[in-house]
Every structure is written in structure tokens, then in C-alpha cells.
BAKOLBA-404238 format. One record per residue (C-alpha): residue in one letter; z negated, y negated, x negated. Coordinates in steps of 0.001 Angstrom, whole numbers, always signed. Example, Ala and Ser with C-alpha at 12.3 -4.5 7.8 and 13.67 -1.06 7.14 Angstrom:
REM BAKOLBA-404238
<pt aa="A" pz="-7800" py="+4500" px="-12300"/>
<pt aa="S" pz="-7140" py="+1060" px="-13670"/>
REM end
This chain:
REM BAKOLBA-404238
<pt aa="M" pz="-137" py="-184" px="+196"/>
<pt aa="N" pz="+810" py="-3459" px="-1149"/>
<pt aa="V" pz="-2681" py="-4716" px="-1760"/>
<pt aa="R" pz="-503" py="-8300" px="-1930"/>
<pt aa="Y" pz="+898" py="-7729" px="+1478"/>
<pt aa="V" pz="-2255" py="-7202" px="+2733"/>
<pt aa="R" pz="-4044" py="-9848" px="+1760"/>
<pt aa="N" pz="-1661" py="-12318" px="+2842"/>
<pt aa="M" pz="-1317" py="-10775" px="+6234"/>
<pt aa="A" pz="-5364" py="-11198" px="+6099"/>
<pt aa="F" pz="-4877" py="-15006" px="+5674"/>
<pt aa="W" pz="-2782" py="-15276" px="+8727"/>
<pt aa="R" pz="-4916" py="-13530" px="+10707"/>
<pt aa="R" pz="-8142" py="-15620" px="+9779"/>
<pt aa="D" pz="-7176" py="-18783" px="+11929"/>
<pt aa="R" pz="-6337" py="-16652" px="+14529"/>
<pt aa="A" pz="-9744" py="-14118" px="+14714"/>
<pt aa="A" pz="-12222" py="-15070" px="+12350"/>
<pt aa="D" pz="-15258" py="-16481" px="+12704"/>
<pt aa="T" pz="-15011" py="-20658" px="+12642"/>
<pt aa="G" pz="-18621" py="-20764" px="+12006"/>
<pt aa="D" pz="-19313" py="-24335" px="+13699"/>
<pt aa="G" pz="-20872" py="-22657" px="+16549"/>
<pt aa="A" pz="-18294" py="-23547" px="+19140"/>
<pt aa="L" pz="-14791" py="-23222" px="+20126"/>
<pt aa="S" pz="-11868" py="-26063" px="+18868"/>
<pt aa="P" pz="-9950" py="-27587" px="+21749"/>
<pt aa="T" pz="-7034" py="-25567" px="+20191"/>
<pt aa="R" pz="-8930" py="-22054" px="+20393"/>
<pt aa="R" pz="-9646" py="-22968" px="+24146"/>
<pt aa="R" pz="-5917" py="-23869" px="+24902"/>
<pt aa="N" pz="-5168" py="-20367" px="+23595"/>
<pt aa="A" pz="-7723" py="-18515" px="+24858"/>
<pt aa="L" pz="-5953" py="-20049" px="+28408"/>
<pt aa="L" pz="-2284" py="-19250" px="+27054"/>
<pt aa="T" pz="-3221" py="-15886" px="+26061"/>
<pt aa="A" pz="-4559" py="-14842" px="+29254"/>
<pt aa="D" pz="-1747" py="-15794" px="+31278"/>
<pt aa="L" pz="+969" py="-14939" px="+28928"/>
<pt aa="Q" pz="+1637" py="-18854" px="+28549"/>
<pt aa="D" pz="+1524" py="-17948" px="+24897"/>
<pt aa="L" pz="+5263" py="-16659" px="+24783"/>
<pt aa="S" pz="+8402" py="-19089" px="+24952"/>
<pt aa="P" pz="+9507" py="-19961" px="+28206"/>
<pt aa="L" pz="+12611" py="-18192" px="+27712"/>
<pt aa="R" pz="+10872" py="-14949" px="+27128"/>
<pt aa="R" pz="+8408" py="-15697" px="+30446"/>
<pt aa="A" pz="+12001" py="-16480" px="+32535"/>
<pt aa="A" pz="+13391" py="-13006" px="+31015"/>
<pt aa="P" pz="+12320" py="-11023" px="+33772"/>
<pt aa="S" pz="+13612" py="-13136" px="+36666"/>
<pt aa="L" pz="+17017" py="-13849" px="+34501"/>
<pt aa="L" pz="+17540" py="-10043" px="+34577"/>
<pt aa="A" pz="+16708" py="-9766" px="+37937"/>
<pt aa="I" pz="+19177" py="-12099" px="+38733"/>
<pt aa="A" pz="+21821" py="-10612" px="+36341"/>
<pt aa="A" pz="+21150" py="-6915" px="+38091"/>
<pt aa="V" pz="+21946" py="-8492" px="+41644"/>
<pt aa="I" pz="+24887" py="-10091" px="+40191"/>
<pt aa="M" pz="+26032" py="-6842" px="+38403"/>
<pt aa="A" pz="+25225" py="-4313" px="+41750"/>
<pt aa="D" pz="+27038" py="-6720" px="+44081"/>
<pt aa="V" pz="+30150" py="-6880" px="+41957"/>
<pt aa="L" pz="+29954" py="-2999" px="+41207"/>
<pt aa="A" pz="+29857" py="-2457" px="+44853"/>
<pt aa="G" pz="+32838" py="-4254" px="+45990"/>
<pt aa="P" pz="+33811" py="-7107" px="+48029"/>
<pt aa="N" pz="+33211" py="-5286" px="+51276"/>
<pt aa="T" pz="+29519" py="-4593" px="+50395"/>
<pt aa="Y" pz="+27064" py="-7737" px="+51123"/>
<pt aa="L" pz="+24191" py="-7171" px="+48632"/>
<pt aa="A" pz="+23966" py="-10816" px="+47249"/>
<pt aa="P" pz="+20936" py="-11202" px="+49502"/>
<pt aa="L" pz="+18847" py="-9057" px="+46911"/>
<pt aa="M" pz="+18203" py="-12231" px="+45460"/>
<pt aa="V" pz="+15002" py="-12482" px="+47254"/>
<pt aa="V" pz="+13304" py="-10314" px="+44674"/>
<pt aa="V" pz="+13764" py="-13124" px="+42069"/>
<pt aa="P" pz="+10988" py="-15170" px="+43685"/>
<pt aa="S" pz="+8579" py="-12478" px="+43563"/>
<pt aa="I" pz="+9163" py="-11802" px="+39834"/>
<pt aa="A" pz="+9029" py="-15003" px="+38956"/>
<pt aa="A" pz="+5884" py="-15789" px="+40284"/>
<pt aa="L" pz="+4265" py="-13014" px="+37898"/>
<pt aa="T" pz="+5231" py="-14633" px="+34670"/>
<pt aa="L" pz="+6155" py="-18419" px="+35254"/>
<pt aa="R" pz="+4664" py="-21693" px="+36251"/>
<pt aa="P" pz="+5400" py="-23149" px="+39426"/>
<pt aa="R" pz="+8008" py="-25936" px="+38391"/>
<pt aa="E" pz="+9884" py="-23219" px="+35950"/>
<pt aa="L" pz="+9506" py="-20597" px="+39176"/>
<pt aa="L" pz="+11150" py="-23359" px="+41390"/>
<pt aa="L" pz="+14251" py="-23530" px="+38519"/>
<pt aa="A" pz="+14642" py="-20145" px="+38334"/>
<pt aa="C" pz="+14249" py="-19730" px="+42137"/>
<pt aa="L" pz="+17293" py="-22667" px="+42294"/>
<pt aa="L" pz="+19346" py="-20778" px="+40105"/>
<pt aa="G" pz="+19173" py="-17849" px="+42084"/>
<pt aa="L" pz="+20291" py="-19473" px="+45536"/>
<pt aa="M" pz="+23109" py="-20650" px="+43435"/>
<pt aa="V" pz="+24307" py="-17560" px="+42163"/>
<pt aa="M" pz="+23630" py="-16003" px="+45701"/>
<pt aa="L" pz="+25408" py="-18645" px="+47397"/>
<pt aa="G" pz="+28374" py="-18497" px="+44820"/>
<pt aa="L" pz="+28592" py="-14877" px="+45442"/>
<pt aa="N" pz="+28752" py="-15197" px="+49276"/>
<pt aa="R" pz="+31721" py="-17661" px="+48899"/>
<pt aa="Y" pz="+33532" py="-16834" px="+46250"/>
<pt aa="Y" pz="+33263" py="-13001" px="+45866"/>
<pt aa="D" pz="+31797" py="-11631" px="+48960"/>
<pt aa="R" pz="+34031" py="-14391" px="+51321"/>
<pt aa="V" pz="+31645" py="-14395" px="+53892"/>
<pt aa="G" pz="+33541" py="-15754" px="+56696"/>
<pt aa="D" pz="+32929" py="-14126" px="+59870"/>
<pt aa="P" pz="+30464" py="-15913" px="+62025"/>
<pt aa="S" pz="+27904" py="-13025" px="+62514"/>
<pt aa="D" pz="+28235" py="-12828" px="+58776"/>
<pt aa="S" pz="+27475" py="-16734" px="+58447"/>
<pt aa="R" pz="+24593" py="-16193" px="+60754"/>
<pt aa="F" pz="+23241" py="-13385" px="+58673"/>
<pt aa="L" pz="+23428" py="-15556" px="+55403"/>
<pt aa="F" pz="+22034" py="-18555" px="+57129"/>
<pt aa="G" pz="+18937" py="-16470" px="+57694"/>
<pt aa="A" pz="+19048" py="-15220" px="+54440"/>
<pt aa="T" pz="+19192" py="-18205" px="+52786"/>
<pt aa="V" pz="+16020" py="-19681" px="+54954"/>
<pt aa="S" pz="+13843" py="-16357" px="+54128"/>
<pt aa="Y" pz="+15049" py="-16886" px="+50289"/>
<pt aa="I" pz="+13701" py="-21015" px="+50441"/>
<pt aa="V" pz="+10463" py="-19639" px="+52154"/>
<pt aa="V" pz="+9818" py="-16663" px="+49746"/>
<pt aa="S" pz="+10633" py="-19164" px="+46741"/>
<pt aa="A" pz="+7934" py="-21477" px="+48322"/>
<pt aa="F" pz="+5299" py="-18869" px="+48462"/>
<pt aa="S" pz="+5841" py="-17716" px="+45411"/>
<pt aa="A" pz="+5163" py="-21061" px="+43708"/>
<pt aa="W" pz="+1717" py="-21334" px="+45650"/>
<pt aa="V" pz="+1049" py="-17992" px="+44070"/>
<pt aa="A" pz="+2269" py="-19188" px="+40439"/>
<pt aa="E" pz="-92" py="-21584" px="+40962"/>
<pt aa="L" pz="-3251" py="-19780" px="+42302"/>
<pt aa="R" pz="-2324" py="-17381" px="+39188"/>
<pt aa="M" pz="-2571" py="-20536" px="+36704"/>
<pt aa="R" pz="-5596" py="-21657" px="+38136"/>
<pt aa="R" pz="-7492" py="-18380" px="+38092"/>
<pt aa="A" pz="-6234" py="-17634" px="+34223"/>
<pt aa="E" pz="-7603" py="-20744" px="+33603"/>
<pt aa="A" pz="-11247" py="-19893" px="+35043"/>
<pt aa="F" pz="-11303" py="-16711" px="+33309"/>
<pt aa="A" pz="-10297" py="-18592" px="+29997"/>
<pt aa="A" pz="-12871" py="-20801" px="+30543"/>
<pt aa="V" pz="-15420" py="-18425" px="+31030"/>
<pt aa="S" pz="-14163" py="-16052" px="+28029"/>
<pt aa="S" pz="-14391" py="-19070" px="+25752"/>
<pt aa="V" pz="-17850" py="-20258" px="+26816"/>
<pt aa="A" pz="-18856" py="-16423" px="+26569"/>
<pt aa="E" pz="-17390" py="-16653" px="+23256"/>
<pt aa="A" pz="-18898" py="-19934" px="+22007"/>
<pt aa="A" pz="-22104" py="-18811" px="+22877"/>
<pt aa="Q" pz="-21891" py="-15939" px="+20802"/>
<pt aa="R" pz="-21039" py="-17945" px="+18074"/>
<pt aa="A" pz="-23946" py="-20256" px="+18229"/>
<pt aa="L" pz="-26253" py="-17537" px="+18128"/>
<pt aa="L" pz="-24419" py="-16030" px="+15045"/>
<pt aa="S" pz="-23949" py="-18743" px="+12836"/>
<pt aa="H" pz="-21755" py="-18235" px="+9821"/>
<pt aa="P" pz="-23802" py="-18036" px="+6581"/>
<pt aa="A" pz="-22548" py="-20401" px="+3509"/>
<pt aa="P" pz="-20264" py="-18726" px="+882"/>
<pt aa="A" pz="-23629" py="-18681" px="-1380"/>
<pt aa="V" pz="-27026" py="-17850" px="+32"/>
<pt aa="G" pz="-29603" py="-17988" px="-2882"/>
<pt aa="P" pz="-28081" py="-15932" px="-5852"/>
<pt aa="L" pz="-25954" py="-13893" px="-3337"/>
<pt aa="R" pz="-21967" py="-14693" px="-2401"/>
<pt aa="L" pz="-20833" py="-13930" px="+419"/>
<pt aa="A" pz="-17574" py="-12988" px="+2564"/>
<pt aa="V" pz="-17580" py="-12262" px="+6493"/>
<pt aa="R" pz="-15485" py="-11085" px="+9077"/>
<pt aa="Y" pz="-16661" py="-11030" px="+12769"/>
<pt aa="V" pz="-14347" py="-10357" px="+15352"/>
<pt aa="S" pz="-15123" py="-9336" px="+19017"/>
<pt aa="A" pz="-13487" py="-6891" px="+21034"/>
<pt aa="A" pz="-10465" py="-8207" px="+23242"/>
<pt aa="D" pz="-12208" py="-7221" px="+26338"/>
<pt aa="A" pz="-13046" py="-9534" px="+29209"/>
<pt aa="A" pz="-16519" py="-10283" px="+28357"/>
<pt aa="R" pz="-14879" py="-10746" px="+24657"/>
<pt aa="I" pz="-18931" py="-11015" px="+23445"/>
<pt aa="G" pz="-20722" py="-7786" px="+22333"/>
<pt aa="G" pz="-24006" py="-6825" px="+20443"/>
<pt aa="D" pz="-22669" py="-7084" px="+16772"/>
<pt aa="L" pz="-25150" py="-9172" px="+14692"/>
<pt aa="Y" pz="-26171" py="-10519" px="+11010"/>
<pt aa="S" pz="-28038" py="-13102" px="+9536"/>
<pt aa="V" pz="-28640" py="-13731" px="+5517"/>
<pt aa="L" pz="-31825" py="-15558" px="+4407"/>
<pt aa="D" pz="-33038" py="-16946" px="+1095"/>
<pt aa="T" pz="-36965" py="-16367" px="+1788"/>
<pt aa="P" pz="-40094" py="-16473" px="-790"/>
<pt aa="H" pz="-39660" py="-12853" px="-964"/>
<pt aa="G" pz="-35864" py="-12655" px="-1822"/>
<pt aa="T" pz="-32618" py="-13191" px="-406"/>
<pt aa="R" pz="-32853" py="-10889" px="+2911"/>
<pt aa="V" pz="-30066" py="-9706" px="+5210"/>
<pt aa="L" pz="-30023" py="-8336" px="+8548"/>
<pt aa="V" pz="-26740" py="-6403" px="+10027"/>
<pt aa="G" pz="-27309" py="-4656" px="+13451"/>
<pt aa="D" pz="-25599" py="-3196" px="+16410"/>
<pt aa="V" pz="-26836" py="-3741" px="+19809"/>
<pt aa="R" pz="-26137" py="-1125" px="+22563"/>
<pt aa="G" pz="-23888" py="-2043" px="+25077"/>
<pt aa="K" pz="-21907" py="-5633" px="+25543"/>
<pt aa="G" pz="-21989" py="-8738" px="+27568"/>
<pt aa="L" pz="-24762" py="-10873" px="+28368"/>
<pt aa="G" pz="-27619" py="-8289" px="+28222"/>
<pt aa="A" pz="-26358" py="-7618" px="+24583"/>
<pt aa="V" pz="-26228" py="-10852" px="+23438"/>
<pt aa="H" pz="-29927" py="-11619" px="+24959"/>
<pt aa="T" pz="-31205" py="-8361" px="+22839"/>
<pt aa="A" pz="-29335" py="-9992" px="+19596"/>
<pt aa="A" pz="-31256" py="-12916" px="+20219"/>
<pt aa="V" pz="-34457" py="-11489" px="+20296"/>
<pt aa="V" pz="-33540" py="-9474" px="+16972"/>
<pt aa="L" pz="-32173" py="-12371" px="+15046"/>
<pt aa="G" pz="-35180" py="-14829" px="+16313"/>
<pt aa="A" pz="-37454" py="-12319" px="+15199"/>
<pt aa="F" pz="-35911" py="-11425" px="+12028"/>
<pt aa="R" pz="-35564" py="-14882" px="+11083"/>
<pt aa="E" pz="-39450" py="-15565" px="+11303"/>
<pt aa="A" pz="-40476" py="-12707" px="+9949"/>
<pt aa="A" pz="-37908" py="-12631" px="+6732"/>
<pt aa="Y" pz="-40305" py="-15768" px="+5740"/>
<pt aa="D" pz="-43680" py="-14390" px="+6313"/>
<pt aa="E" pz="-43530" py="-10828" px="+5738"/>
<pt aa="T" pz="-43957" py="-9309" px="+2118"/>
<pt aa="G" pz="-42079" py="-6147" px="+2981"/>
<pt aa="L" pz="-38883" py="-4915" px="+4939"/>
<pt aa="P" pz="-40806" py="-2263" px="+6646"/>
<pt aa="A" pz="-43433" py="-5278" px="+7939"/>
<pt aa="V" pz="-40380" py="-7303" px="+9001"/>
<pt aa="A" pz="-38759" py="-4221" px="+10999"/>
<pt aa="A" pz="-42267" py="-4052" px="+12407"/>
<pt aa="R" pz="-42026" py="-7377" px="+13670"/>
<pt aa="I" pz="-38739" py="-7119" px="+15168"/>
<pt aa="E" pz="-39950" py="-3966" px="+16744"/>
<pt aa="A" pz="-42761" py="-5703" px="+18458"/>
<pt aa="S" pz="-40682" py="-8427" px="+19403"/>
<pt aa="M" pz="-37987" py="-6214" px="+21243"/>
<pt aa="H" pz="-41072" py="-4549" px="+23241"/>
<pt aa="R" pz="-42015" py="-7837" px="+24556"/>
<pt aa="H" pz="-38742" py="-9456" px="+25355"/>
<pt aa="V" pz="-36105" py="-6589" px="+25753"/>
<pt aa="A" pz="-36014" py="-3894" px="+28667"/>
<pt aa="D" pz="-37316" py="-361" px="+28104"/>
<pt aa="G" pz="-34540" py="+1921" px="+26315"/>
<pt aa="E" pz="-32402" py="-744" px="+25183"/>
<pt aa="F" pz="-32082" py="-614" px="+21162"/>
<pt aa="T" pz="-30570" py="-1711" px="+18057"/>
<pt aa="T" pz="-29157" py="+26" px="+15084"/>
<pt aa="A" pz="-29865" py="-2315" px="+11917"/>
<pt aa="L" pz="-29665" py="-2727" px="+8119"/>
<pt aa="L" pz="-31954" py="-4951" px="+6269"/>
<pt aa="A" pz="-31727" py="-5739" px="+2784"/>
<pt aa="E" pz="-33535" py="-7354" px="+234"/>
<pt aa="F" pz="-32272" py="-8588" px="-3216"/>
<pt aa="R" pz="-35396" py="-9510" px="-5126"/>
<pt aa="D" pz="-34794" py="-8773" px="-8879"/>
<pt aa="P" pz="-31719" py="-8627" px="-10617"/>
<pt aa="G" pz="-30092" py="-5134" px="-10712"/>
<pt aa="H" pz="-31270" py="-3238" px="-7601"/>
<pt aa="I" pz="-31567" py="-3865" px="-4031"/>
<pt aa="D" pz="-33987" py="-2737" px="-1604"/>
<pt aa="L" pz="-32534" py="-1159" px="+1884"/>
<pt aa="L" pz="-34312" py="-34" px="+4776"/>
<pt aa="H" pz="-31881" py="+2269" px="+7296"/>
<pt aa="L" pz="-32710" py="+1837" px="+10961"/>
<pt aa="G" pz="-29862" py="+4166" px="+11979"/>
<pt aa="H" pz="-27175" py="+1958" px="+11424"/>
<pt aa="V" pz="-23796" py="+2702" px="+9284"/>
<pt aa="P" pz="-25106" py="+2845" px="+5459"/>
<pt aa="P" pz="-23641" py="+267" px="+3313"/>
<pt aa="L" pz="-20732" py="+814" px="+869"/>
<pt aa="R" pz="-21221" py="+118" px="-3209"/>
<pt aa="V" pz="-17849" py="-621" px="-4803"/>
<pt aa="R" pz="-17652" py="-923" px="-8533"/>
<pt aa="A" pz="-15149" py="-3239" px="-10680"/>
<pt aa="D" pz="-13123" py="-102" px="-11449"/>
<pt aa="G" pz="-12525" py="+456" px="-7493"/>
<pt aa="R" pz="-14982" py="+3705" px="-7597"/>
<pt aa="T" pz="-17017" py="+3378" px="-4219"/>
<pt aa="E" pz="-20315" py="+4938" px="-3311"/>
<pt aa="L" pz="-21983" py="+5579" px="+321"/>
<pt aa="L" pz="-25524" py="+4452" px="+31"/>
<pt aa="E" pz="-27418" py="+6724" px="+2576"/>
<pt aa="A" pz="-30747" py="+6731" px="+2990"/>
<pt aa="A" pz="-32881" py="+9086" px="+1610"/>
<pt aa="D" pz="-35770" py="+8708" px="+4430"/>
<pt aa="P" pz="-33564" py="+7249" px="+7702"/>
<pt aa="W" pz="-35665" py="+6025" px="+10726"/>
<pt aa="L" pz="-35007" py="+5382" px="+14142"/>
<pt aa="P" pz="-33169" py="+2366" px="+15328"/>
<pt aa="L" pz="-35093" py="-638" px="+16106"/>
<pt aa="G" pz="-36590" py="-381" px="+19631"/>
<pt aa="L" pz="-37085" py="+3616" px="+19315"/>
<pt aa="A" pz="-40068" py="+3457" px="+16942"/>
<pt aa="D" pz="-42447" py="+4720" px="+19633"/>
<pt aa="L" pz="-40708" py="+7841" px="+19375"/>
<pt aa="A" pz="-41532" py="+9175" px="+15821"/>
<pt aa="A" pz="-44972" py="+9126" px="+14565"/>
<pt aa="G" pz="-45183" py="+6952" px="+10798"/>
<pt aa="E" pz="-43583" py="+3996" px="+9509"/>
<pt aa="P" pz="-39991" py="+3371" px="+7959"/>
<pt aa="R" pz="-39626" py="+3175" px="+3924"/>
<pt aa="A" pz="-37693" py="+906" px="+2144"/>
<pt aa="G" pz="-35477" py="+2407" px="-926"/>
<pt aa="S" pz="-34544" py="+981" px="-4130"/>
<pt aa="V" pz="-30796" py="+1248" px="-5689"/>
<pt aa="P" pz="-28994" py="-101" px="-8671"/>
<pt aa="F" pz="-26822" py="-3046" px="-7850"/>
<pt aa="G" pz="-25170" py="-4741" px="-10835"/>
<pt aa="P" pz="-23484" py="-8150" px="-11121"/>
<pt aa="R" pz="-19891" py="-6529" px="-10627"/>
<pt aa="D" pz="-20528" py="-4805" px="-7913"/>
<pt aa="V" pz="-19951" py="-5513" px="-4489"/>
<pt aa="L" pz="-21889" py="-4284" px="-1318"/>
<pt aa="V" pz="-19673" py="-3821" px="+1935"/>
<pt aa="L" pz="-22093" py="-3736" px="+5103"/>
<pt aa="C" pz="-20598" py="-3382" px="+8115"/>
<pt aa="T" pz="-20876" py="-2108" px="+11808"/>
<pt aa="D" pz="-19453" py="+1021" px="+13719"/>
<pt aa="G" pz="-16675" py="-786" px="+15099"/>
<pt aa="V" pz="-15028" py="-366" px="+11705"/>
<pt aa="V" pz="-15646" py="+2967" px="+10604"/>
<pt aa="E" pz="-15035" py="+4371" px="+14281"/>
<pt aa="A" pz="-11877" py="+2388" px="+14518"/>
<pt aa="K" pz="-8884" py="+4534" px="+15597"/>
<pt aa="G" pz="-5685" py="+4796" px="+14266"/>
<pt aa="R" pz="-2697" py="+4065" px="+16124"/>
<pt aa="R" pz="-1045" py="+7383" px="+15474"/>
<pt aa="D" pz="-3377" py="+9989" px="+14844"/>
<pt aa="G" pz="-6411" py="+8783" px="+16444"/>
<pt aa="A" pz="-8327" py="+9155" px="+12820"/>
<pt aa="F" pz="-11327" py="+7084" px="+12222"/>
<pt aa="Y" pz="-10496" py="+4285" px="+9645"/>
<pt aa="P" pz="-11626" py="+5841" px="+6362"/>
<pt aa="L" pz="-13861" py="+2865" px="+4677"/>
<pt aa="A" pz="-15032" py="+4596" px="+1915"/>
<pt aa="D" pz="-11475" py="+5581" px="+941"/>
<pt aa="R" pz="-9603" py="+2211" px="+1634"/>
<pt aa="A" pz="-12369" py="-372" px="+460"/>
<pt aa="G" pz="-12180" py="+478" px="-3446"/>
<pt aa="P" pz="-8849" py="-1080" px="-4598"/>
<pt aa="L" pz="-9261" py="-3824" px="-1812"/>
<pt aa="V" pz="-12640" py="-4815" px="-2830"/>
<pt aa="K" pz="-13039" py="-4166" px="-6380"/>
<pt aa="D" pz="-12344" py="-7593" px="-7769"/>
<pt aa="G" pz="-14586" py="-9452" px="-5293"/>
<pt aa="W" pz="-17206" py="-10317" px="-7548"/>
<pt aa="R" pz="-15025" py="-12436" px="-9897"/>
<pt aa="S" pz="-15138" py="-15699" px="-7763"/>
<pt aa="P" pz="-15654" py="-16696" px="-4365"/>
<pt aa="A" pz="-11992" py="-17083" px="-3582"/>
<pt aa="E" pz="-11687" py="-13255" px="-4735"/>
<pt aa="L" pz="-14936" py="-12303" px="-2631"/>
<pt aa="E" pz="-13027" py="-14064" px="+506"/>
<pt aa="A" pz="-9646" py="-12723" px="-411"/>
<pt aa="A" pz="-11355" py="-9020" px="-271"/>
<pt aa="V" pz="-12774" py="-9161" px="+2608"/>
<pt aa="G" pz="-9661" py="-10737" px="+4273"/>
<pt aa="G" pz="-7768" py="-8057" px="+3072"/>
<pt aa="L" pz="-10080" py="-5015" px="+4341"/>
<pt aa="Y" pz="-9531" py="-6791" px="+7648"/>
<pt aa="A" pz="-6150" py="-6517" px="+7349"/>
<pt aa="D" pz="-6004" py="-3003" px="+6387"/>
<pt aa="L" pz="-8296" py="-2204" px="+9196"/>
<pt aa="L" pz="-6079" py="-3893" px="+11527"/>
<pt aa="L" pz="-2742" py="-2068" px="+10089"/>
<pt aa="H" pz="-4914" py="+1200" px="+10633"/>
<pt aa="T" pz="-5356" py="+292" px="+14253"/>
<pt aa="G" pz="-2063" py="-921" px="+15155"/>
<pt aa="G" pz="-3317" py="-4566" px="+15387"/>
<pt aa="E" pz="-5848" py="-4171" px="+17972"/>
<pt aa="L" pz="-9591" py="-2940" px="+17911"/>
<pt aa="G" pz="-11770" py="-1201" px="+20786"/>
<pt aa="D" pz="-14869" py="-2451" px="+19681"/>
<pt aa="D" pz="-16759" py="-5586" px="+17992"/>
<pt aa="A" pz="-16362" py="-5215" px="+14201"/>
<pt aa="L" pz="-18828" py="-6885" px="+11603"/>
<pt aa="L" pz="-17630" py="-6670" px="+7831"/>
<pt aa="L" pz="-19638" py="-8596" px="+5569"/>
<pt aa="L" pz="-19411" py="-8423" px="+1472"/>
<pt aa="I" pz="-22122" py="-9397" px="-1048"/>
<pt aa="T" pz="-22327" py="-10009" px="-4402"/>
<pt aa="R" pz="-24495" py="-11080" px="-6635"/>
<pt aa="P" pz="-22514" py="-12272" px="-9814"/>
<pt aa="G" pz="-25165" py="-14643" px="-11641"/>
<pt aa="D" pz="-23908" py="-18335" px="-13337"/>
<pt aa="L" pz="-20866" py="-19692" px="-13257"/>
<pt aa="V" pz="-18919" py="-20453" px="-16363"/>
<pt aa="P" pz="-16694" py="-22999" px="-16686"/>
<pt aa="D" pz="-13408" py="-21168" px="-15858"/>
<pt aa="G" pz="-14277" py="-20553" px="-12848"/>
<pt aa="H" pz="-15717" py="-16803" px="-12598"/>
<pt aa="F" pz="-19007" py="-15472" px="-12547"/>
<pt aa="A" pz="-20554" py="-13676" px="-15775"/>
<pt aa="S" pz="-23178" py="-11228" px="-15642"/>
<pt aa="P" pz="-26690" py="-12878" px="-15938"/>
REM end
């Protein structure tokens, strides 16, 4: 696979799907939501294509049937088809074209002249005009509903973006690059969450996935993130942070709801502490492209389900050098199915060549997450069935004059 092509595709996709990080939707994104919801992102000619094809089909049918067979009134199907894709004014133009074609066929090909045929032609013309007017009303109603849907989708997405504030490219000693994309469903909001905080106890990271979708999932995500943002500054160990989040969920979240999570702590150079709470294990990528799945020796239950087990979770320490890149994700990435074979996305196999240079500079790290996200889209055929979060982290040390990072 051409890595440069994948990265270029990632930058092209970034303006369309990546988190802007400002907590709100720009007017352009709001307008695009409306356009996409009602096919208005297509050109007028492409939206008019079904109507034009219907007109051409009626012409062909009438001509092939011969002048003794009167099929021009079949043009009445044009307004109904136009109401599905065109705006009211565009629909009226398409209907006017259909009416002119129908009258032209009647006069110059079918040569309607008999009084009974003329009366039939008059009735067909009046019916065509009435159906055209009704179709224009239907198109206007469709546009209004599409606008309402786009407004709801935009507000929901903006609420989630405000909840998941985009981290700075550098937090403490860490360099970050993130892609978070909501699945293309009606709600446009899900339960993936993340946070990176520089605390007195080191730089702490939370990545999680709330069970379910919709407003309930966003509420749970808000509880988890709020508790983490408080506990991360107060508690001395990751198990204590997890306990604080667990207690908050028991107070504010309905019974049975849970959140898979991974907590990471970057305190001393050379290693990281990880606490696995039923979440997708992270992936460590070396500078030579080798990958290693950092699975937990002692995994624990997801947040919200701690009462089902005795004891307490324990964090584990793993090596993490200045030329390593940590890949954190949610199950929307590793469970993304291929378009052709339905196989899950092989993150451990694909991440190495795409991510290995991320430690070199902030631009390389951003290109790495963009390339990985683009490769994910190539695997699925361009659409994701679930929310997807990719968070790349490196601890490179100090900058040197050439703009790259040196080992500490």
C-alpha cells in the first residue's frame, strides 16, 4: 500500500470528518449537514437526473409504440420523481420541461386531432399541472423536514464535541494526535470518550467506550469524564482514580450501565502505568515498525460493574521509550468490518508502517494518525458502523534546532 497516498487521503478526509476541537459546529458544517441529509450536496444536474431519465423514457416509449398509440400522458410520473430529489423551484422547471415535451409529442408526433382525443389531452394536461403543484408542496415539506433533521444532528454533534474537548498537540511531556468520528447514524452521537490531563501525579490519559448510544450514552460519558477530571488531580494512583469514577457512576448512572476504559499514567521517563478496565488493549509501535499489543496481566471489569468482583484493580507498568508510539483506540476501530470479506480491521498488522515515524515531529504524528484513519476507511469502504477513536501518544523529549525530537 502506498503510505503517501494514504496520508494524503487522510488530510483530505480530515476537513470532513475529524474533530475540529472548538466544541461547536461552524456554519459550514451545519450547512453541510443539511445538504447531505437531503442530497443537496449533489449538483443540480445529478439531482435532476432521475427526472430527466423519466422524461427520456416516456419519449422513447411513445416513439417506439408508434403514432397510433398515445403514451405521452405517462409524463405525469415526472413530478412525483422530481419531488424526491429536487427543490421546489427546480421541480417546477423540470415539470415545465416535461409538460412542453408532452404537448410537443401530442402535436407533432401523435397528432391528436379528434375531439375525444382533445378532451383526453385537456384532462391529462390539467392532471399534470395539479400533480406538479402538489409535488412542489411535497418537495418543500421534504426540505423543511431535512432542515429540522440537520439542526437536531448538528446540535447533538456540537454537544458531544463540547463534551470531548480536543486536547492540545502537547500535554505535559506528551505529544498527541487524535481522530474521533461519530458513526453515520441518525443520532450522530455515541459513547466513545477520551481525556488527557497534566496533573501533579504525572500526565494521565483516559480512553473509554460507554455501552449504547444516544443521549443516555452522552450522559454516562459526561459523568465518567467529570469524575476523571477531578480524581486525576487528587488521587495518587490509577486504581484510586478508577474507584472515584466507579463511585460517581453508582450515584449518577442507571444500574446496569457500564463503560470500558483504559487509564494510563506517564510519570517517569522510560515506562508507563496502565490500568485495563475491560477496554481494547493499547498498541506500542517501535521506530522500526514492530508492534506489540500491551495486554493486561490482571484485567478488571468495566467501570460500573466493580461490585460483581471481589478485590481491587491493579495497574501494571510497561516500558515506553522516546521513539515509541502508543496507539489507543475503541472497539469501533478493531471491530470495523471489511467491505469485501467482513474481516475485522487488523490494527496490529497495519499500524506499524503507518505510525512508526510519529515520534519524529508533531507533523509526523499528525500524519500518522491521519494515515491510520484513512487506512481504516479503505478497509471498510469509506463508512464506519460504529464510533471510532484513534489516539496516538509519544513522549519524545526535548526539541532540537532541526525541529525533530531527541531522546531525553
